[in-house]
N, C-alpha and C positions, 0 to 999 in steps of 0.2 A: 503493503501499501504504500503511495508519494512516491515508488522510485525505490523505496529501502524491501528485500526481503530479510533483511539479519543484522540484529546490533552483536557485537563482541565487544564488555570493554572490559580493559586488559587493568590491573590495580598494576605503579607504580614502584621499584622497590621502596621499603622500609629507606627514609631518611632524604628520596632523593622530590624533586620541588615538581609539581606535575603543569608548573609553566616550563618546565627543561625540556619537556616528552615532547616529541610534534605531536601534531593531531592524529595522523594517521596510525601514529603507534601507540594511542592510549585507547583510542575508540578506532573500529576498523567496520567502513559500511562495504557494505555487497550490494550493490546496482541490481532492481530485480532481472532477470534476463529470462521476456516470458515465449519460448519457442510457438516458431508456427505448426498448427494442430496437424496432424496429417490425419483423417477418420477413418478408422476401416475401411471404406464402402469395396458393396462389385461391382466391378469392371464392368460385369456386360450390361448393372442397369443405369443403359444413361437416355438419355434427351433419345437418340438413335432407334435405341432400343425398345421403344417405349411406341407403343399402336394406337392412336390418335381414333376418336371416334366420338361421336354423341355423345355419351357418358363418362366423358371422362376433360374436353376438347377445354372446358373455365379452367382446369385443375390445371390440366399441362401446357398452360397459356401464362398464369397469371408463375407457376415454377418456373419457367423458364423469362420472366421479367424481372424474378429474385435473382437469377444466374446471373442476371446483365448487368452493364459497368454504370448502363442510367441508373439511379435508386427506382424501386418497386412502386408505384402509383399507389398502393394499400401496404399496410405492413400495421402487425403480423400479416403471413397466411396462415390460416387451419385449414388442413385437410381432412374433410371429413369420408369416411371410409370404412363399410365394412371388411371383413377378413379376406386378404388376397384380392383384391381388387386395382392394387397397382401406388396406394399412398406409400408404402416404402419405399416401390420402383424411383419412386420421383421427391422424396426427400436423397435420396443416394445419388443420381441423376441430378438435383440442385448441385450438391458439396461435391461433384465430380467437373461436372461446366464452371464451378465457381473457379475449385483446384488450376485449371486448364486454362484460365485467363489469368491468374495472380499466383502463379507459383507460392509469394510469400504470406497467402491470407492464414487467418489463423480461423482454424476450420472445424467445430468441435460439433460430432454427429453421437448422439446417442441416446439411447431409450430413456422413457422414465422413469422404471423402476429403476437401471443401473444409473442416472441420475442419486436416488432416491437410497441406493445402496453405499452410494460414493460417499453422498452427507452423508447419511450416520457414519458411517466409519470414520469422518471427518472430525464428526461429535465426540465420537470415541477414542480418537487419535488426540484430542485438540490439535488438528490440523485446521480449522475453519479459514485461517484469514491465506492458507497458500490454495484451500479448494474454490474458495471466492473469487480469490485472484486468477486463476486461470480459469473458469467458467466465463467472466467479466469480459477477461480481452480477450475475448471471440468474436473476430468480428462478422463470424455467420452460424449462428448455433440453431441445428435441426433436434426435437424431441420426437420421438414416435411414442405412439400408444400412450397416450398423456391418461387415458382412462384409468390406470393401474394404480396412481397414484392420486387416486382425486381423492378423497376424507382423509389423506391423514396429514392433519393441518401444519407440523409443523414442515414438512414437506412443500408444503404449496405456498405454504408464505419466503422459504428461501428460493422456489419456485419462482416468484411476483417481486423478488428482487430484486432477484438473476436476470428476468426479462426485461422490468424499471433501465437497471442499467444497460443492460445490451442496447436497448432502446434511442436511450439518454445520449450513449456516447455511437451513434451513427451507423453501428453492427445490422445486422439483417438477424430476421427471428421467423423461424419454420416452426409450425407444430403440427402434430399428424395425431388422431384418436381416431375411435370405430362409431364416435355418435355428438353429434354437435353440441355445441357448446354449453347450450341452456339445456337441453338433456344428462349433463356427469350430476350426478348425484352427489351432493354434500360438497359442491364446489364451492370457494370462496372466493364470495362476492368479487372483490377485487381484479380475482385471479380471470373471473367472467367477462369484464369489465373487458380486461386488455386482450382479451382472445376475441370478444364478440366483436372491438372498436375496429379491428383492421377486415382479410376482406376472408370471406370460411366460402371456401371453395367446396364440394363436393364432388366424390365418383359413386357413382351408377351402377349398378349392375352393366354388364357388356349384354348388347343386343344381338341380335341373330348377327348380323352380319359385321360387327366388328370380334366376334370368338370368331367365326372364319378366317377375319387378318389374323387376328392374334396366335392363331393355328398355324396356317399358312408359312409365317415369318418364321413363327419356331419350327416347322418343319423343314423350314429353308438353314435354319442356324444351325439342326440337326444331321444336316445335309440326308433328307431322308425323302426317296421321292412316294408319297403316300398319296394315293386317288383322293380326288373333289368328292365324292360320293363317299368314303368315309370323312374325309374331313365335317364336313358337312355331317355325319350321323353324330361325333366327337361333340360336334357342339351344338347340337339339341338333349344330347344328353345330360351334358351338364352346362346346364344355364348360368347359374350365377356368381360361380367361382372361378376366375381367373388360374388360380395356383388346382383345382381339381384339373381343370381344363387342360393344359399343359401338364400334369401329370401321366391323366389322362395318355395322352401321345404319348411321352416319353415312354408308358411303360408297354405300349403299340410297341414302340419303337424300340425296346428294349430285347420281345418275344420277335 
């Protein structure tokens, strides 16, 4: 905090005058060095690998804007989607695109559960200053699966302060969850206000055309020659979850 990460006080030898000692000899100050974060994102989860359709076009465009050089028009970005619809894919794509245009960007991509575990560990280890400094130094913070920490008061308060610091310092914030902000039972009202004050972008279940496009892209990636009739059958059989859709194709190709 304030550019200082540690203070070391050295006592002068008995009888020596403190004034005779140099300041650097008596007090050693180590400036904080916050290294750019390197998120462990999946290299295949990029914008290029995300199949666009009517159900996800708003979220995709907002995610691209969040990764662009120009400041986003709406901030923060809140991605709402059920499991397996692509919200995590977009989080990784934002991180990858941001790092591609700015190799010095400080990016943190983590689940809300991991945030909570690190927060608890910092409290128990009396290491809150380092925890706060690392999170709040991020130029881009992406939090996935926010619903898993709602109702945990202390974690929500820390998230609130972290979000406020990120946004007030000009950083960018993206949050993803499986339900709309006002449907998060037990959410702190101040946190709800921050999340709902930006852009809430839904990712709805893919329609048939999008499911077919996803399967065709996946088959091409796998190098598999899958007949159109088979693609259509899989697309009709798995109507809601993109992960199940791709998993069915993976199993077919494996056989």
